[in-house]
LUMTI-838778 format. One record per residue: x negated, y negated, z negated of N, C-alpha, C in turn. Coordinates in steps of 0.1 Angstrom, whole numbers, padded with zeros to 4 digits, always signed. Atoms other than C-alpha are relative to their C-alpha. Layout:
BEGIN
XYZXYZXYZ
...
//
This chain:
BEGIN
+0011+0005-0004+0277+0095-0205-0004+0000+0017
+0002+0000-0014+0264+0084-0171-0016+0005+0005
+0011-0006-0005+0236+0101-0151-0011-0007+0009
+0008+0009-0009+0208+0077-0137-0014+0010+0003
+0012-0005-0006+0175+0087-0119-0011-0010-0001
+0012+0009+0002+0141+0073-0127-0010+0004+0009
+0009-0007-0014+0117+0078-0096-0013-0011-0002
+0014+0002+0002+0080+0074-0096-0010-0002+0015
+0010-0005-0010+0057+0066-0066-0013-0007-0003
+0016+0006+0003+0018+0064-0066-0005+0004+0009
+0012+0000-0009-0008+0058-0040-0012+0004-0005
+0013-0006+0009-0035+0081-0047-0010+0000+0011
+0013+0002-0009-0070+0079-0033+0001-0013+0005
+0002+0015-0009-0068+0040-0026-0015-0003+0002
+0014+0004-0001-0104+0034-0033-0007+0005+0013
+0003-0006-0013-0112+0062-0006+0007-0005+0013
-0008+0005-0013-0086+0048+0019-0003-0013+0003
+0003+0018-0006-0096+0011+0018-0015+0001+0002
+0011+0006-0003-0133+0015+0016-0008+0013+0009
+0005-0009-0008-0137+0047+0037-0010-0004+0014
+0006+0005-0011-0157+0026+0064-0007-0013-0006
+0005+0013+0006-0178-0004+0058+0004-0013+0014
-0006+0009-0012-0160-0021+0089+0008-0011-0010
-0006+0011+0005-0145-0053+0072+0014+0000+0005
-0018+0000-0002-0113-0052+0093+0005+0012-0002
-0007-0012+0003-0106-0018+0086+0003+0001-0016
-0002+0001+0016-0108-0026+0048+0011-0010-0002
-0012+0009+0002-0084-0056+0051+0012+0006+0001
-0012-0008-0003-0060-0035+0070+0003+0011-0013
-0006-0005+0007-0059-0010+0048+0004-0001-0015
-0003+0005+0010-0058-0027+0017+0016-0008+0002
-0014+0005-0003-0025-0044+0034+0009+0011+0002
-0010-0013-0003-0009-0010+0043+0001+0005-0015
-0001-0005+0012-0015+0000+0007+0009-0011-0009
-0008+0010+0006+0001-0032-0004+0019-0002+0006
-0015-0003-0007+0032-0027+0022+0008+0014-0007
-0004-0009+0004+0036+0007+0011+0010+0002-0012
-0008+0003+0015+0049-0004-0027+0007-0013+0002
-0009+0013+0000+0064-0037-0017+0006-0002+0012
-0012+0003-0011+0078-0047+0017+0005+0013+0006
-0007-0010-0007+0085-0014+0030+0013+0009-0011
-0010-0004+0010+0101-0003-0003+0014-0007+0000
-0014+0006+0000+0126-0031-0001+0003+0002+0011
-0010-0002-0010+0133-0024+0034+0005+0012+0003
-0006-0014+0000+0139+0009+0029+0013+0003-0008
-0014+0003+0007+0165+0003+0001+0011-0008+0011
-0010+0007-0008+0179-0027+0024+0007+0011+0009
-0002-0008-0012+0181-0001+0054+0013+0010-0006
-0007-0012+0005+0198+0026+0034+0014-0006-0007
-0015+0006+0003+0227-0001+0022+0000+0001-0015
+0001+0001+0015+0212-0001-0016-0001-0014-0005
+0004+0014+0007+0216-0032-0034-0010+0001-0008
+0010+0000+0006+0184-0042-0054-0001-0013-0007
+0004+0008+0008+0169-0064-0078-0011-0010+0003
+0015+0006-0002+0140-0075-0055+0001-0005+0016
+0004+0006-0013+0133-0097-0024-0014+0000+0005
+0017-0001-0004+0100-0094+0000+0003-0014+0009
+0002+0007-0011+0087-0124+0020-0015-0001-0002
+0019-0001-0001+0050-0125+0033-0004-0015-0009
+0005+0014+0006+0048-0162+0017-0001+0002-0015
-0002+0000+0012+0058-0151-0016-0001+0015-0008
-0001-0010+0003+0059-0114-0018+0011+0006-0007
-0011-0008+0007+0081-0093-0042+0005-0011-0008
-0005+0005+0015+0105-0115-0065+0011+0005-0003
-0012-0011+0008+0130-0100-0089+0008-0012-0002
-0012+0007+0002+0163-0112-0092+0006-0005-0012
-0002+0002+0015+0168-0106-0127+0015+0009-0001
-0011-0011+0001+0199-0081-0119-0006+0010-0004
+0001-0013+0006+0200-0047-0135+0012+0013+0006
-0010-0011-0002+0217-0014-0129+0010-0001-0014
-0007-0004-0010+0248-0012-0128+0002-0011+0009
-0007+0011-0009+0252-0048-0113-0008+0006+0016
+0005-0004-0010+0229-0032-0086-0002+0014+0002
+0002-0015-0004+0223+0002-0069-0010+0003-0007
+0015-0004+0004+0188+0003-0078-0006-0013-0003
+0007+0010+0006+0167-0016-0102-0012+0001+0002
+0013-0003+0002+0130-0020-0093-0005-0002-0012
+0005+0004+0014+0113-0019-0127-0015-0006+0002
+0016+0006-0002+0078-0024-0112-0002+0004+0016
+0004-0007-0013+0065-0025-0076-0013-0008+0005
+0012+0008+0000+0029-0035-0065-0014+0010+0000
+0016-0006+0001-0007-0022-0061+0000+0016+0001
+0001-0012+0001+0001+0010-0051+0008+0008-0009
-0008-0002+0007+0026+0018-0077+0015-0005+0001
-0017+0007-0001+0065+0015-0078+0009+0009-0011
-0010-0004+0010+0091+0025-0106+0017-0005+0004
-0012+0004-0003+0126+0025-0097+0012+0011-0008
-0011-0007+0011+0159+0031-0118+0015+0002+0012
-0012+0001-0007+0188+0044-0096+0014+0002-0008
-0008-0003+0006+0222+0041-0106+0009+0010+0003
-0010-0014-0004+0248+0069-0109+0003+0003+0014
-0004-0005-0011+0257+0088-0078-0007-0009+0014
+0004+0005-0011+0232+0069-0057-0013+0011+0001
+0006-0010-0003+0210+0094-0038-0017-0006-0001
+0014+0000-0005+0170+0090-0047-0006+0006+0011
+0008-0008-0010+0160+0117-0024+0002-0009+0013
-0002+0006-0013+0175+0099+0006-0012-0012+0001
+0009+0012+0000+0153+0068-0003-0014+0006+0002
+0012-0006+0002+0123+0090-0010-0003+0005+0018
+0002-0001-0012+0126+0105+0025-0003-0008+0011
+0005+0015-0008+0128+0072+0045-0012-0004-0002
+0009+0006+0003+0104+0058+0027-0013+0006+0003
+0012-0010+0001+0077+0086+0024-0004+0003+0019
+0001-0002-0017+0085+0090+0068-0006-0010+0003
+0006+0015-0003+0076+0053+0071-0014-0002+0001
+0015-0002+0010+0042+0057+0049-0007+0011+0015
+0009-0011-0007+0032+0090+0072-0001-0006+0013
+0001+0004-0016+0041+0071+0108-0012-0014-0003
+0006+0010-0003+0025+0039+0099-0012-0006-0010
+0008+0001+0010+0000+0043+0074-0007+0014+0000
+0006-0012-0001-0019+0076+0086-0010-0001-0013
+0013-0004+0012-0042+0089+0057+0004-0005-0011
-0007+0003+0013-0024+0074+0030+0007+0008-0009
-0005-0010+0007-0014+0096+0005+0007-0008-0012
-0008+0006+0010+0017+0087-0018+0007+0015-0007
-0004-0009+0008+0029+0109-0045+0014-0005-0005
-0013+0006+0002+0066+0107-0057+0004+0014-0011
-0006-0013+0010+0084+0123-0086+0013-0007-0006
-0013+0004+0006+0122+0118-0099+0006+0009-0012
-0007-0008+0010+0139+0128-0129+0013-0009-0006
-0015+0000+0007+0175+0126-0140-0002-0004-0016
-0004+0003+0016+0185+0110-0174+0012-0002-0004
-0014+0008+0004+0217+0103-0193+0000-0012-0008
+0001+0014+0010+0224+0071-0209+0019-0006-0001
-0015+0007+0001+0259+0057-0221-0003-0015-0001
+0003+0011+0001+0257+0019-0216+0011-0006-0014
-0009+0005+0011+0287+0011-0242-0005+0004-0014
+0004-0003+0014+0272+0030-0271-0017-0004+0000
+0015+0000+0001+0235+0026-0262-0007+0010-0006
+0007-0010+0002+0228+0059-0265-0005+0010+0010
+0003-0012-0008+0212+0090-0248-0014+0001+0002
+0016+0000-0001+0178+0094-0233-0007-0010+0000
+0008+0015+0000+0150+0072-0235-0007-0003+0014
+0010+0003-0016+0137+0056-0202-0015+0000-0001
+0017-0003+0003+0103+0055-0220-0002+0010+0000
+0001-0013-0001+0103+0090-0225-0001+0008+0013
-0002-0006-0016+0114+0098-0189-0009-0006+0008
+0012+0005-0010+0088+0075-0173-0012+0007-0005
+0009-0007+0004+0062+0093-0196-0004+0013+0006
-0002-0018-0005+0074+0129-0184-0008-0002+0014
+0004+0003-0012+0070+0114-0149-0017-0001+0003
+0015+0003+0000+0035+0099-0152-0009+0012-0002
+0007-0012+0001+0025+0133-0165+0000+0011+0010
-0003-0009-0008+0041+0153-0139-0009-0005+0013
+0011+0003-0010+0021+0130-0114-0015+0000+0000
+0015-0003+0000-0011+0132-0129-0005+0018+0002
+0004-0013-0002-0009+0170-0129+0001+0003+0014
+0001-0004-0015-0001+0171-0090-0012-0005+0005
+0016+0004-0007-0033+0148-0084-0011+0007-0006
+0011-0011+0006-0051+0175-0105+0001+0009+0007
+0002-0013-0004-0038+0206-0091+0004+0003+0015
-0002+0000-0012-0024+0196-0057-0010+0004+0011
+0013+0001-0010-0044+0211-0027-0007-0010+0010
+0007+0013-0005-0069+0192-0011+0004+0001+0016
-0008+0002-0012-0053+0174+0022-0010+0004+0009
+0012-0003-0008-0075+0190+0050+0008-0005+0016
-0005+0004-0012-0067+0169+0084-0001+0011+0011
+0001-0011-0015-0062+0190+0117-0009-0004+0008
+0011+0004-0010-0092+0189+0137+0009+0002+0015
-0006-0003-0012-0089+0190+0175+0002+0012+0003
-0001-0012-0008-0074+0218+0190-0006+0005+0016
+0007-0004-0014-0090+0215+0224-0013-0013-0002
+0014+0009-0005-0121+0193+0238+0007-0016-0004
-0003+0014+0005-0117+0159+0218-0010-0005-0002
+0011+0012+0006-0136+0129+0213+0002-0003-0013
-0001+0003+0015-0143+0123+0175+0003-0014-0001
+0000+0016+0005-0136+0091+0159-0013-0005-0007
+0013+0003+0002-0166+0073+0153-0003-0004-0014
+0000+0007+0014-0155+0062+0117+0004+0013-0007
-0004-0009+0009-0136+0094+0100-0001+0013+0007
+0002-0014-0006-0146+0122+0126+0013+0007+0004
-0012-0005-0003-0111+0130+0132+0004-0001+0017
-0003-0001-0014-0098+0136+0167+0004-0018+0003
-0002+0015-0003-0096+0100+0186+0013-0001+0006
-0014+0004-0008-0064+0086+0198-0002-0008+0013
+0001+0014-0008-0077+0060+0218-0014-0009-0002
+0010+0011+0004-0102+0031+0219+0006-0014-0007
-0008+0013+0006-0100+0001+0196-0004-0014+0007
+0000+0010-0011-0104-0019+0226+0014-0002+0007
-0015-0001-0006-0068-0007+0236+0009-0007-0007
-0009+0011+0007-0041-0035+0230+0012+0009-0005
-0010-0007+0003-0016-0006+0228-0002+0009-0011
+0003-0008+0012-0031+0010+0199-0002-0007-0014
+0004+0008+0011-0048-0017+0178+0007-0015+0000
-0007+0012-0002-0028-0047+0190-0010-0010+0010
+0011+0010-0010-0042-0077+0213-0011-0006-0006
+0011+0006+0005-0063-0094+0188-0011+0008-0004
+0010-0009+0004-0079-0066+0175-0010+0004+0010
+0008-0002-0012-0088-0054+0210-0005-0007+0008
+0007+0012-0006-0100-0086+0224-0012-0002-0008
+0012+0003+0008-0122-0091+0193-0009+0013+0002
+0010-0013-0003-0139-0056+0197-0006-0001+0013
+0006-0001-0017-0144-0059+0235-0008-0013-0001
+0009+0016+0002-0160-0098+0227-0015+0005-0005
+0011-0003+0005-0182-0082+0205-0006+0012+0003
+0005-0008-0005-0192-0052+0224+0000+0013-0006
+0000-0011+0009-0180-0026+0197+0011+0010+0006
-0009-0010-0006-0162-0003+0221-0001+0015-0008
+0003-0013+0006-0155+0029+0203+0013+0009-0002
-0017-0008+0002-0128+0060+0201+0003+0001-0017
-0002+0003+0018-0110+0057+0166+0011+0009+0000
-0010-0010+0002-0086+0081+0152+0016-0010-0004
-0014+0005+0001-0046+0073+0146-0002-0008-0017
+0000+0008+0014-0058+0063+0108-0004-0013+0000
+0004+0009+0000-0081+0040+0117+0009-0013+0010
-0007+0008-0011-0060+0025+0147+0013-0010-0013
-0008+0009+0008-0032+0017+0119-0006-0009-0010
+0010+0008+0011-0059+0001+0095-0004-0013+0009
+0002+0016-0009-0068-0024+0126+0012-0005+0003
-0012+0006-0001-0034-0030+0134+0003-0009-0008
-0006+0007+0011-0027-0043+0100-0009-0010-0001
+0009+0009+0004-0055-0065+0096+0003-0017+0003
-0004+0018-0003-0043-0100+0117+0011+0000-0009
-0009+0006+0010-0009-0098+0097-0006-0001-0015
+0004+0004+0014-0028-0094+0066-0006-0011-0003
+0007+0011+0002-0048-0124+0072+0009-0009-0001
-0011+0013-0005-0018-0145+0083+0005+0001-0014
-0007-0001+0009+0000-0132+0051-0008-0007-0012
+0005+0003+0011-0029-0142+0028-0001-0017+0001
-0001+0014+0000-0027-0180+0043+0015-0005-0001
-0015+0004+0005+0011-0180+0036+0001+0002-0016
+0003+0003+0015+0002-0171+0001-0008-0010-0006
+0007+0015+0002-0022-0200+0000-0001-0009+0010
+0001+0009-0014-0014-0227+0024-0007-0008-0002
+0010+0009+0001-0034-0251+0006-0012+0000+0007
+0014-0003-0009-0064-0234+0022-0002-0007+0013
+0002+0006-0014-0055-0242+0057+0003-0015+0001
-0005+0016+0002-0039-0276+0047-0011-0009+0000
+0011+0007+0005-0072-0289+0036-0011+0003+0010
+0012-0004-0010-0092-0275+0068-0008+0009-0003
+0008-0012+0001-0107-0245+0053+0007+0013+0002
-0003-0011-0003-0105-0212+0061-0005+0012-0006
+0005-0008+0007-0112-0178+0047-0011+0010+0011
+0009-0009-0010-0144-0157+0060+0006+0014+0000
-0007-0014-0004-0136-0123+0073-0015+0010+0003
+0011-0008+0000-0173-0111+0080-0013-0009-0005
+0009+0004+0008-0203-0114+0060-0011-0009+0008
+0007+0007-0008-0223-0129+0089+0001-0015+0002
-0004+0015+0001-0204-0162+0087-0003-0006-0015
+0005+0007+0013-0216-0168+0052-0008-0007+0002
+0013+0012-0004-0237-0200+0051-0010+0005-0009
+0009-0006+0006-0272-0196+0039-0009-0013+0000
+0009+0012+0002-0300-0221+0029-0013+0002+0001
+0014-0003-0003-0337-0217+0044-0001+0016+0001
+0002-0015+0000-0346-0180+0035+0007+0008-0008
-0007-0004+0011-0321-0177+0009+0014+0001+0002
-0016-0005+0001-0285-0160+0008+0001+0008-0012
-0007-0006+0015-0265-0153-0023+0012+0003+0004
-0011-0003-0002-0234-0135-0024+0007+0001-0018
-0006-0002+0017-0214-0137-0061+0011+0007+0005
-0012-0009+0001-0188-0110-0068+0008-0002-0013
-0004+0003+0011-0162-0122-0092+0011+0008-0003
-0009-0012+0005-0141-0096-0110+0007-0002-0009
-0008+0002+0009-0111-0103-0129+0001+0014-0010
+0001-0008+0006-0114-0080-0159+0010+0003-0009
-0015+0002+0003-0078-0073-0168+0000+0011-0007
+0002-0011+0014-0085-0041-0190-0011+0002-0008
+0011+0003+0009-0116-0052-0205-0009+0012-0001
+0012-0012-0002-0139-0025-0190-0014-0006-0003
+0017+0006+0001-0169-0049-0192-0005+0001-0013
+0008+0000+0012-0172-0047-0230-0004+0015-0004
+0007-0016+0000-0179-0009-0227-0014-0002+0004
+0017-0001-0005-0212-0020-0211-0008-0011-0007
+0011+0010+0011-0221-0050-0237-0008+0008-0007
+0010-0005+0008-0251-0044-0255+0001+0000-0014
//
């Protein structure tokens, strides 16, 4: 029998991370970083390590699956997206090397986003179709991740060790101003300066703001027909139209898991 490794990635505290501020630019940027962590960066980490996989990623189409499976490829991505990913590593492929590289990038480029990871080896004989159940192995990993969520120590950010300015949004030590193009990028810096919203920000906020412009551009690439017809997306509530003294906002929610039925009378 050959030994495979099943790996589970789970971004925890997504709601708090995305909606930790009422600034729409931060919400958009944070959502983009969550998406990258389990799609774009995942695919790039595998490619950097020279591991052939069954996925490709592009800003226009997102994650696409080629249909290849282990052992045709080194790593079979079973699912990736929405803050979660499940990967199957072929025998003699180092899942830990992937986790080290991938989580290091998350720590550097998406400060404040918490990713939990777990791996479990299991044996399988392709010729006889016998061995450990991948379903049971995945269930074991999910239970392990759940226990980590419940029992892990609370993350306590390191406060300023000297006289530091606090971030206007998180209260953490500021790394600079939101009008500094080196920290947040030229587009965001110019916008904040134009709006007169100059504020000290932490590294977490800087990462979120820097991710907002490419997130907006990726949305246009996913839905090119919007721009082709001369329309655009609204990124500020003040840009919504109104009529007379009335102004309404409708929230459309796709109830994929049927939670709405629980509230039916």
